[in-house]
Steps between C-alpha positions, in 0.01 A plus 500: 500500500650833393558784743233711326238225526582444867474873568163519326363208699618648828340836423176338388488298823559819697227679306259214559561520875406869496218450248660726240384494139838643408653155546318367193607523137785728397413748774719299735791694350377815672507309828855393414592866455342588835737255669816608316725728706699769320828332603400193294391705199820707511716188469331403172607773252333537162831532319874525543591808699136594543352522849137491395353171619342242274271414792280764657524545876202550729572867573223642280246245627605583855432868430152417371427248775595747770224733381248215467573372851464851642164554330369155597600544865351850514172372355492211748568724801249764391226235484593305815572790737224757433543671838876555483664832419722567202804489727411160644430358154832636374687328783330170423572534130867582565537182707324280245698622198830497688797288401452299819139409424565419134806291588284295736261434211793401276610247760146362524490469120840325505630737234869456575556184289335669200712816501763534229804676648840589365798295617615755756152558640433126515829438680399765757162326545308792356185286493485553878535878480168671591545775240542247217216265589263787584571653158427164338156491665424845359622390156274193504204718591595741223504213251157383617369855452624507139342165411185493714433862598471685828207302641692172478820656634307653789342165583846345503628766740200451729503120489872430512639803687246684713318187617817385675571823688370498857357808670834585651679479166240715329560782746882448485582283803766727648282809469194315628691367803645840583158667479345228717767522772508879498124505539491246782823561690646826366818310416671385181621144423869412494646257243803283571683266265544170681692308232607482138574173326593375156775598252554869409291473183204332675478641850201430724444762770305437820343800672312535830279795591460617858297747702671614819704179505204267441519281190209566263593302190772349284561470127750385237582642158756528222561863604477681832202695368311182409584344837379809687174497304453131583567566869251788501236280334559231763464758778175632351351152482587433864370835623175469308437157653 
């Protein structure tokens, strides 16, 4: 089985999991583009001495998908939180379109094995980098928008992204925790890194969050920011129980 045929089958299987029409027919090539990082495209020049790539990277689809995700999230929040102010809705939207939130969706989709990376980026385990996998999610959504339109892309965002964000994540867990503790105790949480494991290119950070010395929650993540968000979400769940 040729590399191209194997790639097509993998992308079609991925599309089937997410119920994407784009996985059918020749439109799978747009999905292939959505999962092609610019480092991979750059290494495949169109001619001797020419830097233009014969493959197209996902940068343009990422640009489009970013706007589609923003509009879909805004529409969802406007309909589901009719009593909230513009400021509160903006904070929720910022959390839901953040690199952290989109990277979590990429991990849930198991996008990493499908990403085409250049040799240097692959050696540095770029498939684990939040910025790269979050951009790939946006590019996939941009591709769905082109093929199926905004309604289908919005349903994808709602079904496969927003549906998996808990209340704490929707309000930005760190902000939500700080507001809760300030309101109840007039004090702010304190975050402490308890450990970091793994090789330099694939660190896992463990963070604990405290209030006046009392442990509220713990969390792990590929970056300190992700670990702090996970710890804040854990603390919110415990406090709300």
